[in-house]
DOBAMAR-70259 format. One record per atom (N, C-alpha, C): residue number from 1; residue in three letters; chain; x, y, z. Coordinates in pm, 1 decimal. Example, Ala and Ser with C-alpha at 12.3 -4.5 7.8 and 13.67 -1.06 7.14 Angstrom:
# residues 2
ATOM  pos  code  unit        xx        yy        zz
ATOM    1   ala     A    1319.0    -569.0     780.0
ATOM    1   ala     A    1230.0    -450.0     780.0
ATOM    1   ala     A    1320.0    -330.0     780.0
ATOM    2   ser     A    1285.0    -225.0     708.0
ATOM    2   ser     A    1367.0    -106.0     714.0
ATOM    2   ser     A    1290.0       3.0     787.0
This chain:
# residues 109
ATOM  pos  code  unit        xx        yy        zz
ATOM    1   met     A      84.7    -116.7       0.0
ATOM    1   met     A       0.0       0.0       0.0
ATOM    1   met     A      89.3     123.1       0.0
ATOM    2   ser     A      59.8     213.3     -90.8
ATOM    2   ser     A     135.3     336.7    -101.0
ATOM    2   ser     A      54.9     450.2     -39.1
ATOM    3   val     A     117.8     520.5      54.2
ATOM    3   val     A      52.6     630.9     123.4
ATOM    3   val     A     110.7     761.2      71.5
ATOM    4   ala     A      24.1     845.6      14.6
ATOM    4   ala     A      64.7     978.1     -31.0
ATOM    4   ala     A      39.9    1076.2      82.7
ATOM    5   lys     A     136.4    1163.8     108.0
ATOM    5   lys     A     123.9    1261.1     216.2
ATOM    5   lys     A     133.1    1401.6     158.9
ATOM    6   thr     A      44.2    1487.5     204.3
ATOM    6   thr     A      40.9    1626.0     161.4
ATOM    6   thr     A      39.6    1714.7     284.5
ATOM    7   val     A     127.0    1815.4     287.5
ATOM    7   val     A     130.3    1910.6     398.3
ATOM    7   val     A      75.9    2043.4     347.5
ATOM    8   val     A     -17.6    2099.7     423.2
ATOM    8   val     A     -76.1    2228.5     386.1
ATOM    8   val     A     -80.8    2320.4     508.2
ATOM    9   asp     A     -86.9    2448.3     480.1
ATOM    9   asp     A    -113.3    2548.3     582.9
ATOM    9   asp     A    -262.3    2577.8     573.6
ATOM   10   pro     A    -342.3    2529.3     668.1
ATOM   10   pro     A    -487.3    2547.2     656.7
ATOM   10   pro     A    -529.0    2693.1     657.8
ATOM   11   asn     A    -450.8    2780.0     719.1
ATOM   11   asn     A    -484.3    2922.2     723.2
ATOM   11   asn     A    -460.9    2991.4     589.1
ATOM   12   ala     A    -381.7    2930.6     503.2
ATOM   12   ala     A    -350.8    2990.2     373.6
ATOM   12   ala     A    -444.5    2943.0     262.7
ATOM   13   leu     A    -529.3    2846.1     292.3
ATOM   13   leu     A    -619.8    2793.6     190.2
ATOM   13   leu     A    -732.9    2891.3     161.7
ATOM   14   ala     A    -777.5    2891.5      37.8
ATOM   14   ala     A    -897.3    2967.0       1.2
ATOM   14   ala     A   -1016.6    2905.3      74.9
ATOM   15   pro     A   -1119.8    2984.1     104.0
ATOM   15   pro     A   -1233.9    2932.1     180.5
ATOM   15   pro     A   -1294.2    2803.1     124.0
ATOM   16   gln     A   -1308.6    2793.3      -8.0
ATOM   16   gln     A   -1367.3    2671.7     -66.4
ATOM   16   gln     A   -1274.2    2551.7     -50.7
ATOM   17   ala     A   -1145.5    2571.7     -68.2
ATOM   17   ala     A   -1049.4    2462.6     -50.9
ATOM   17   ala     A   -1046.1    2417.8      94.8
ATOM   18   arg     A   -1052.0    2512.6     186.1
ATOM   18   arg     A   -1053.6    2479.2     328.6
ATOM   18   arg     A   -1179.4    2397.6     362.4
ATOM   19   glu     A   -1292.8    2437.1     309.2
ATOM   19   glu     A   -1417.8    2364.8     336.0
ATOM   19   glu     A   -1411.9    2223.0     280.0
ATOM   20   arg     A   -1355.5    2206.9     159.6
ATOM   20   arg     A   -1341.2    2071.6     102.5
ATOM   20   arg     A   -1252.8    1984.4     190.7
ATOM   21   leu     A   -1143.3    2043.0     239.6
ATOM   21   leu     A   -1052.7    1969.2     327.3
ATOM   21   leu     A   -1122.2    1930.6     458.1
ATOM   22   val     A   -1194.9    2023.8     516.3
ATOM   22   val     A   -1268.0    1994.4     640.3
ATOM   22   val     A   -1369.3    1883.3     616.0
ATOM   23   glu     A   -1441.2    1888.5     505.4
ATOM   23   glu     A   -1540.0    1784.1     473.3
ATOM   23   glu     A   -1472.1    1647.3     460.1
ATOM   24   glu     A   -1359.4    1644.3     389.9
ATOM   24   glu     A   -1286.4    1518.8     370.3
ATOM   24   glu     A   -1239.9    1460.9     504.1
ATOM   25   leu     A   -1183.1    1546.3     588.0
ATOM   25   leu     A   -1130.4    1497.9     715.3
ATOM   25   leu     A   -1241.6    1471.4     816.7
ATOM   26   trp     A   -1353.4    1541.2     807.3
ATOM   26   trp     A   -1467.9    1512.8     894.4
ATOM   26   trp     A   -1520.8    1372.5     864.1
ATOM   27   ala     A   -1529.7    1336.3     736.5
ATOM   27   ala     A   -1574.8    1201.8     699.2
ATOM   27   ala     A   -1481.6    1096.1     758.6
ATOM   28   leu     A   -1351.4    1120.9     752.8
ATOM   28   leu     A   -1254.6    1029.3     813.1
ATOM   28   leu     A   -1270.7    1026.5     964.4
ATOM   29   asn     A   -1282.3    1143.6    1024.7
ATOM   29   asn     A   -1294.8    1153.1    1170.1
ATOM   29   asn     A   -1415.0    1074.6    1221.4
ATOM   30   glu     A   -1525.8    1078.8    1149.0
ATOM   30   glu     A   -1645.4    1004.3    1189.1
ATOM   30   glu     A   -1622.6     853.9    1185.8
ATOM   31   arg     A   -1534.1     807.7    1099.3
ATOM   31   arg     A   -1501.7     663.9    1093.3
ATOM   31   arg     A   -1414.5     620.5    1210.5
ATOM   32   ile     A   -1341.4     715.3    1270.0
ATOM   32   ile     A   -1244.7     682.0    1374.2
ATOM   32   ile     A   -1299.2     708.4    1514.0
ATOM   33   phe     A   -1363.8     822.4    1534.2
ATOM   33   phe     A   -1406.6     865.5    1667.8
ATOM   33   phe     A   -1558.7     873.3    1677.7
ATOM   34   glu     A   -1608.4     851.5    1797.4
ATOM   34   glu     A   -1750.9     868.1    1824.7
ATOM   34   glu     A   -1769.3     985.3    1919.5
ATOM   35   gly     A   -1883.4    1051.1    1908.7
ATOM   35   gly     A   -1919.1    1154.3    2004.5
ATOM   35   gly     A   -1853.1    1288.5    1985.2
ATOM   36   val     A   -1792.6    1311.8    1869.3
ATOM   36   val     A   -1729.4    1440.6    1841.6
ATOM   36   val     A   -1826.5    1524.7    1759.0
ATOM   37   glu     A   -1849.0    1644.7    1803.3
ATOM   37   glu     A   -1935.9    1735.8    1729.0
ATOM   37   glu     A   -1857.7    1800.5    1615.1
ATOM   38   arg     A   -1924.3    1823.6    1504.1
ATOM   38   arg     A   -1859.5    1882.2    1385.7
ATOM   38   arg     A   -1795.2    2017.7    1419.6
ATOM   39   ala     A   -1864.4    2102.1    1493.6
ATOM   39   ala     A   -1810.4    2235.2    1526.4
ATOM   39   ala     A   -1682.5    2224.0    1608.7
ATOM   40   asp     A   -1678.3    2131.6    1704.1
ATOM   40   asp     A   -1557.8    2111.8    1785.1
ATOM   40   asp     A   -1443.5    2058.5    1700.1
ATOM   41   phe     A   -1475.3    1964.5    1612.0
ATOM   41   phe     A   -1374.8    1909.1    1521.9
ATOM   41   phe     A   -1312.5    2019.7    1436.6
ATOM   42   glu     A   -1397.1    2100.4    1375.3
ATOM   42   glu     A   -1347.3    2206.0    1287.6
ATOM   42   glu     A   -1265.7    2309.3    1365.2
ATOM   43   lys     A   -1310.3    2344.6    1484.1
ATOM   43   lys     A   -1236.6    2441.2    1567.0
ATOM   43   lys     A   -1098.1    2388.2    1601.5
ATOM   44   asn     A   -1089.1    2261.0    1639.5
ATOM   44   asn     A    -960.0    2202.2    1675.0
ATOM   44   asn     A    -871.4    2180.3    1553.0
ATOM   45   leu     A    -931.1    2149.0    1439.9
ATOM   45   leu     A    -854.0    2125.7    1318.1
ATOM   45   leu     A    -794.6    2255.8    1264.6
ATOM   46   leu     A    -872.8    2362.2    1264.8
ATOM   46   leu     A    -829.2    2487.3    1203.2
ATOM   46   leu     A    -770.6    2586.9    1302.2
ATOM   47   arg     A    -809.2    2582.7    1427.5
ATOM   47   arg     A    -755.4    2662.4    1539.0
ATOM   47   arg     A    -717.3    2803.8    1495.5
ATOM   48   ala     A    -815.9    2890.4    1490.2
ATOM   48   ala     A    -792.8    3031.0    1453.0
ATOM   48   ala     A    -698.6    3097.6    1552.9
ATOM   49   gly     A    -625.2    3195.8    1505.0
ATOM   49   gly     A    -538.2    3274.2    1591.4
ATOM   49   gly     A    -402.9    3211.8    1619.5
ATOM   50   thr     A    -365.9    3110.0    1546.2
ATOM   50   thr     A    -235.4    3048.4    1568.0
ATOM   50   thr     A    -126.4    3130.5    1499.3
ATOM   51   his     A      -6.8    3118.1    1552.4
ATOM   51   his     A     110.5    3179.6    1490.1
ATOM   51   his     A     144.1    3104.6    1361.4
ATOM   52   arg     A     133.2    2973.3    1369.2
ATOM   52   arg     A     160.6    2887.1    1253.7
ATOM   52   arg     A      82.7    2757.7    1270.0
ATOM   53   ser     A      27.2    2706.6    1160.3
ATOM   53   ser     A     -39.3    2576.7    1159.9
ATOM   53   ser     A       7.0    2498.7    1038.7
ATOM   54   arg     A      24.1    2369.8    1057.3
ATOM   54   arg     A      56.3    2279.6     947.0
ATOM   54   arg     A     -30.6    2155.8     962.7
ATOM   55   leu     A     -82.3    2110.2     850.3
ATOM   55   leu     A    -171.5    1994.5     848.2
ATOM   55   leu     A    -119.2    1896.2     746.0
ATOM   56   leu     A     -94.8    1773.4     788.9
ATOM   56   leu     A     -50.8    1666.7     699.7
ATOM   56   leu     A    -168.8    1573.6     678.6
ATOM   57   val     A    -199.7    1543.8     554.4
ATOM   57   val     A    -306.8    1450.1     521.5
ATOM   57   val     A    -244.0    1330.3     452.0
ATOM   58   ala     A    -273.8    1211.2     503.0
ATOM   58   ala     A    -226.5    1086.6     441.5
ATOM   58   ala     A    -342.7    1025.6     363.1
ATOM   59   arg     A    -314.6     988.5     238.2
ATOM   59   arg     A    -418.7     931.2     153.3
ATOM   59   arg     A    -367.9     802.7      87.7
ATOM   60   val     A    -458.9     709.1      70.1
ATOM   60   val     A    -433.2     586.9      -6.3
ATOM   60   val     A    -534.8     585.5    -119.5
ATOM   61   asp     A    -485.7     575.9    -240.2
ATOM   61   asp     A    -572.7     580.6    -358.5
ATOM   61   asp     A    -663.9     702.3    -357.1
ATOM   62   gly     A    -611.5     816.3    -312.5
ATOM   62   gly     A    -686.3     941.0    -313.3
ATOM   62   gly     A    -786.0     959.3    -200.0
ATOM   63   val     A    -793.4     862.1    -108.9
ATOM   63   val     A    -888.7     868.9       2.7
ATOM   63   val     A    -811.4     892.7     132.5
ATOM   64   ala     A    -855.5     991.5     210.9
ATOM   64   ala     A    -788.1    1023.1     337.2
ATOM   64   ala     A    -797.4     904.4     432.8
ATOM   65   val     A    -679.9     867.4     488.3
ATOM   65   val     A    -673.1     757.3     585.1
ATOM   65   val     A    -616.9     804.3     719.0
ATOM   66   gly     A    -569.9     930.5     722.5
ATOM   66   gly     A    -517.1     984.4     846.8
ATOM   66   gly     A    -479.0    1129.7     829.5
ATOM   67   tyr     A    -464.0    1197.6     943.2
ATOM   67   tyr     A    -418.8    1335.9     939.4
ATOM   67   tyr     A    -345.5    1366.9    1068.7
ATOM   68   ala     A    -260.0    1466.8    1060.1
ATOM   68   ala     A    -190.0    1519.2    1177.3
ATOM   68   ala     A    -186.0    1669.6    1160.2
ATOM   69   val     A    -207.7    1740.9    1268.1
ATOM   69   val     A    -204.2    1886.2    1262.5
ATOM   69   val     A    -121.6    1938.1    1378.6
ATOM   70   val     A     -40.4    2040.0    1350.4
ATOM   70   val     A      40.1    2106.6    1452.2
ATOM   70   val     A       2.0    2254.0    1450.8
ATOM   71   his     A     -33.5    2304.9    1568.7
ATOM   71   his     A     -62.6    2447.4    1584.7
ATOM   71   his     A      42.3    2506.2    1677.1
ATOM   72   val     A     101.7    2615.8    1635.8
ATOM   72   val     A     197.6    2687.1    1718.5
ATOM   72   val     A     132.8    2820.2    1756.9
ATOM   73   met     A     123.6    2843.7    1887.2
ATOM   73   met     A      59.4    2964.9    1937.1
ATOM   73   met     A     155.6    3039.8    2026.9
ATOM   74   arg     A     143.1    3170.0    2029.2
ATOM   74   arg     A     219.9    3254.5    2120.5
ATOM   74   arg     A     128.6    3289.2    2237.0
ATOM   75   val     A     174.3    3259.1    2356.8
ATOM   75   val     A     100.7    3291.8    2478.7
ATOM   75   val     A     194.6    3375.5    2564.8
ATOM   76   gly     A     175.3    3505.4    2561.6
ATOM   76   gly     A     269.5    3594.4    2629.6
ATOM   76   gly     A     405.9    3582.4    2564.5
ATOM   77   asp     A     506.6    3551.4    2644.4
ATOM   77   asp     A     641.3    3535.1    2590.2
ATOM   77   asp     A     675.2    3388.2    2566.5
ATOM   78   arg     A     575.0    3302.9    2569.2
ATOM   78   arg     A     596.5    3158.6    2550.4
ATOM   78   arg     A     538.7    3111.4    2418.2
ATOM   79   thr     A     595.6    3002.6    2370.6
ATOM   79   thr     A     544.7    2936.4    2251.7
ATOM   79   thr     A     482.3    2804.1    2294.3
ATOM   80   val     A     360.2    2782.0    2250.5
ATOM   80   val     A     287.7    2659.5    2283.7
ATOM   80   val     A     262.3    2584.4    2153.8
ATOM   81   cys     A     291.7    2456.4    2155.3
ATOM   81   cys     A     271.2    2371.6    2039.0
ATOM   81   cys     A     164.4    2268.4    2073.4
ATOM   82   arg     A      64.8    2255.1    1987.2
ATOM   82   arg     A     -44.1    2160.3    2010.2
ATOM   82   arg     A     -55.2    2070.9    1888.3
ATOM   83   gly     A     -60.4    1941.9    1911.1
ATOM   83   gly     A     -71.8    1846.7    1801.0
ATOM   83   gly     A    -193.9    1758.6    1813.8
ATOM   84   leu     A    -252.7    1725.8    1700.0
ATOM   84   leu     A    -365.4    1633.2    1693.2
ATOM   84   leu     A    -336.4    1532.9    1583.5
ATOM   85   thr     A    -382.8    1412.1    1601.4
ATOM   85   thr     A    -362.3    1311.7    1498.3
ATOM   85   thr     A    -477.1    1211.7    1499.1
ATOM   86   ala     A    -504.0    1157.0    1383.2
ATOM   86   ala     A    -604.4    1051.3    1369.0
ATOM   86   ala     A    -565.9     967.1    1248.1
ATOM   87   met     A    -582.9     838.9    1260.0
ATOM   87   met     A    -560.0     751.1    1145.6
ATOM   87   met     A    -641.8     623.5    1162.4
ATOM   88   leu     A    -670.7     561.0    1050.4
ATOM   88   leu     A    -747.8     437.0    1053.9
ATOM   88   leu     A    -668.4     329.9    1128.1
ATOM   89   pro     A    -738.2     239.7    1197.0
ATOM   89   pro     A    -670.8     139.0    1279.7
ATOM   89   pro     A    -566.0      56.7    1204.8
ATOM   90   asp     A    -589.8      24.1    1078.5
ATOM   90   asp     A    -494.7     -59.0    1002.9
ATOM   90   asp     A    -358.5       6.9     985.1
ATOM   91   leu     A    -352.3     138.1     999.8
ATOM   91   leu     A    -226.7     210.5     976.8
ATOM   91   leu     A    -157.0     252.9    1104.4
ATOM   92   arg     A    -212.3     222.6    1217.6
ATOM   92   arg     A    -159.3     276.0    1343.1
ATOM   92   arg     A     -23.0     219.7    1381.6
ATOM   93   arg     A      18.0     112.0    1328.1
ATOM   93   arg     A     149.9      57.0    1361.4
ATOM   93   arg     A     259.5     111.5    1269.1
ATOM   94   his     A     221.0     197.8    1179.3
ATOM   94   his     A     316.6     260.8    1088.5
ATOM   94   his     A     342.6     402.5    1139.5
ATOM   95   ser     A     464.1     446.9    1130.0
ATOM   95   ser     A     499.3     580.4    1179.8
ATOM   95   ser     A     472.7     685.2    1072.2
ATOM   96   leu     A     346.3     702.2    1038.0
ATOM   96   leu     A     311.2     795.3     931.7
ATOM   96   leu     A     342.4     940.0     967.3
ATOM   97   phe     A     329.2     974.6    1094.7
ATOM   97   phe     A     335.2    1114.5    1132.5
ATOM   97   phe     A     452.9    1150.5    1222.1
ATOM   98   ala     A     533.0    1056.0    1264.9
ATOM   98   ala     A     642.8    1084.2    1358.1
ATOM   98   ala     A     739.1    1187.4    1299.6
ATOM   99   trp     A     779.1    1172.1    1175.1
ATOM   99   trp     A     871.5    1266.2    1111.3
ATOM   99   trp     A     811.2    1405.9    1105.9
ATOM  100   phe     A     679.9    1413.7    1082.8
ATOM  100   phe     A     612.3    1543.1    1071.9
ATOM  100   phe     A     618.4    1618.1    1204.1
ATOM  101   phe     A     586.3    1549.7    1314.7
ATOM  101   phe     A     592.3    1613.7    1446.5
ATOM  101   phe     A     735.7    1650.6    1483.0
ATOM  102   ala     A     830.9    1563.6    1448.9
ATOM  102   ala     A     972.5    1593.2    1478.4
ATOM  102   ala     A    1017.2    1717.5    1400.6
ATOM  103   tyr     A     985.8    1723.0    1274.1
ATOM  103   tyr     A    1024.5    1837.0    1190.0
ATOM  103   tyr     A     962.5    1966.9    1242.2
ATOM  104   glu     A     833.6    1964.2    1271.7
ATOM  104   glu     A     766.6    2086.0    1320.1
ATOM  104   glu     A     822.8    2126.8    1455.9
ATOM  105   gly     A     860.8    2030.4    1538.0
ATOM  105   gly     A     921.3    2061.3    1668.1
ATOM  105   gly     A    1057.2    2127.1    1651.9
ATOM  106   ile     A    1135.4    2080.2    1558.4
ATOM  106   ile     A    1267.2    2138.9    1533.1
ATOM  106   ile     A    1252.7    2282.0    1484.3
ATOM  107   arg     A    1150.5    2308.6    1408.1
ATOM  107   arg     A    1128.4    2444.5    1354.5
ATOM  107   arg     A    1097.1    2545.2    1463.6
ATOM  108   leu     A    1060.7    2499.4    1582.1
ATOM  108   leu     A    1028.6    2591.1    1691.8
ATOM  108   leu     A    1151.4    2661.4    1746.4
ATOM  109   arg     A    1268.0    2604.4    1727.2
ATOM  109   arg     A    1391.0    2659.7    1784.2
ATOM  109   arg     A    1423.8    2795.0    1732.9
């Protein structure tokens, strides 16, 4: 199985592209988690007011199978990094996102 990975800045997307991405990842999120409200999902995925956000989407045959998002926020004189991740159970033993979190962490320096 070949996994294609795409990294985007969700804050830089045009409104229609952002909505398509949210729809795609919401469909995936519903397959993985129960009891999450769409508004909460979108708020956590896009996190307005961040200094920097990066979103990695993993796809197999053009279908999203996982995502990871890193939000970097400034709180006073501190930098706070928040990460979220989700992937289908069949892929959880693969390190799809470890490099992404490591890279984004190094960029904080």
